[in-house]
N, C-alpha and C positions, 0 to 999 in steps of 0.2 A: 600475498593474501592479506596480511595485516594492513598494508597501505590501502587496499581496496575497501576493507571493512571500515577503516578510519575515514576515508573519503565519503563513503556512503553515510556513516553516522553524522559527519559534519554537514553534509548536504541535507539530510533529513532533519537535523537539529535546526538548520536555517529555515526549512519549510515549516517546522512546528512554530518557530518564532513568528514567521510571516502569517501563519494561519491564526495564531492567537491575536495578532493585531489587525487582521483583515476583517472585512465586513462579516457580520454573523450570518449572512445569507449563504455563505459558502457551504455547500452540502458535504455531508460526511463521505458520500461516495466520491466527490471530487477530491477530497483530501486523500482518501484511500488510493485512488488512481494516480495521484501525483506522487505519493510515496512509492508506489509500485514502479513508476517510470524512473524515478531518481535512483532506486535500488538497482536498476538495470535488468529488471525482470522482463520477460517477453511481453511486449505490448499486445501482441496478437492474442494472448490469453485473456485480455480484457473484453473480448467480444462477448455480447450477451444475447440471451434469448429474449423473446418479446415480453416475457414476464419480469425481466430485469436480472435474472440469475445469470451468473457467468458460465460460459460453456466449458471452460477448463476447471476440472474438479478442484485442483489445488488453489486456483484463484478464488473459487467460491468458498473454500475453507478459510482462506486468508481474509476474505471479505467478512465472513461471519464473525471471525475472531476480532477484527478491527472494529466492526460495528458495535460489538459488545464491550470492548475495552478502550477504544480510541488511543491505543498505544502503537506507535510505528514499529517497535520491535516485535509485536505480535504478528504484524504483516509478514516480516521476514521469516519468523519462526514457522508460521503456518504455510508459507510459500515453499519451504524446502521440500523437494521431491521425496516422496516416501517410496521405499522399495526394498 
């Protein structure tokens, strides 16, 4: 488990560095979806309604948190299933 967490953190750190140096036109939503995929979260949960909201409730919760904070750890925290 620790190896998986470290691998995810390393990959996301790499993305954050790339995002910081990439064109400013890159959208926040693109950043969020990239983090989601690198973390190994289900990509099927990134499907959206016509208004842009995610169909999966925990993806929507994670998006709201990321849009407000721009911190990748917030995506992982919000994406944890509640139950």
